[in-house]
Legacy VTK file of the C-alpha trace (Angstrom):
# vtk DataFile Version 3.0
C-alpha trace
ASCII
DATASET POLYDATA
POINTS 109 float
138.972 277.841 -73.774
138.781 281.429 -74.973
141.761 283.731 -74.535
140.481 287.207 -72.374
141.894 290.252 -73.447
142.139 293.744 -71.582
138.605 295.831 -72.358
136.854 292.345 -72.969
133.592 291.818 -71.378
133.082 288.901 -68.841
131.024 287.932 -66.347
131.601 288.265 -62.402
130.286 288.957 -59.123
129.724 292.641 -58.391
130.987 293.274 -54.886
128.400 296.253 -54.700
125.612 295.287 -56.958
125.763 291.821 -54.991
124.575 290.078 -58.622
127.192 288.617 -61.244
126.701 291.231 -63.854
128.827 292.417 -66.846
132.364 293.383 -66.119
135.383 294.844 -68.171
138.693 293.439 -67.778
140.878 296.110 -66.150
144.272 294.179 -65.134
145.925 291.311 -66.169
149.079 289.398 -64.934
149.800 287.381 -67.798
146.836 285.736 -69.162
145.058 285.818 -65.749
142.361 288.371 -64.923
143.097 290.396 -61.725
140.608 293.439 -61.377
137.499 294.356 -63.244
134.954 296.665 -63.217
131.232 296.739 -63.347
129.664 297.982 -66.281
126.362 298.763 -64.100
127.801 300.883 -61.529
131.830 301.249 -62.611
132.883 299.639 -59.389
136.348 298.496 -59.683
137.323 294.950 -57.601
139.387 292.111 -57.642
138.205 289.236 -60.144
135.923 286.768 -57.898
135.926 284.250 -60.902
131.928 284.454 -60.446
131.929 283.504 -56.945
129.493 285.464 -54.771
129.731 287.126 -51.676
129.804 285.071 -48.078
126.046 283.621 -47.502
124.327 285.712 -44.928
124.016 284.639 -41.479
121.198 284.446 -38.840
120.667 287.609 -37.327
122.309 288.002 -33.855
120.896 287.971 -30.633
120.823 291.168 -28.511
122.672 291.160 -25.177
119.738 290.831 -23.548
117.968 287.776 -25.662
121.543 286.215 -25.224
121.016 286.296 -21.395
117.357 285.470 -21.334
117.942 282.479 -23.755
121.036 281.426 -21.065
118.530 281.300 -18.059
115.459 280.368 -19.612
117.040 277.389 -21.288
116.585 273.930 -20.008
114.168 274.974 -17.576
110.640 273.106 -17.593
107.672 274.908 -17.557
109.032 277.769 -19.530
106.213 278.977 -22.108
107.140 279.272 -25.816
106.448 282.652 -25.814
109.215 283.319 -23.374
111.832 280.990 -25.182
110.876 282.525 -28.773
109.620 285.894 -27.926
106.770 285.382 -29.816
103.052 285.098 -28.535
101.458 281.618 -29.163
98.188 280.291 -28.576
96.011 281.877 -26.081
98.508 284.448 -25.178
98.326 285.760 -28.419
94.809 286.703 -28.638
95.326 288.453 -25.294
97.577 291.699 -26.248
97.937 294.917 -24.236
95.506 297.869 -25.344
97.133 300.352 -28.273
97.786 304.026 -27.585
98.003 304.760 -30.881
94.422 306.576 -30.802
95.817 309.016 -28.542
96.629 312.360 -29.765
98.710 315.016 -28.319
97.580 318.206 -27.736
99.000 321.730 -28.199
100.008 323.772 -24.901
97.583 326.603 -23.956
98.516 330.105 -24.812
LINES 1 110
109 0 1 2 3 4 5 6 7 8 9 10 11 12 13 14 15 16 17 18 19 20 21 22 23 24 25 26 27 28 29 30 31 32 33 34 35 36 37 38 39 40 41 42 43 44 45 46 47 48 49 50 51 52 53 54 55 56 57 58 59 60 61 62 63 64 65 66 67 68 69 70 71 72 73 74 75 76 77 78 79 80 81 82 83 84 85 86 87 88 89 90 91 92 93 94 95 96 97 98 99 100 101 102 103 104 105 106 107 108
């Protein structure tokens, strides 16, 4: 095992860059590294021993989607479009008309 000293360059997970980057040792207690500074963004943080942040979780449903899911769950005859929020099959072809072609006119003076 190599001895680490103040100012040495080590790899660690940067909490701002969210990547494993080169860091400079800033603080030590005995032979244990406590704080490091990212050499890319200069963000100083506790030494994480190269471990990344928390994994990303699935996106949280809005309150409306939670209520809708609780009402429609377990009911027979509910289409997959209602459950997933995405059209499927024949309903995917029938879409409401787009109003993007309309332009706004200025008021007459």
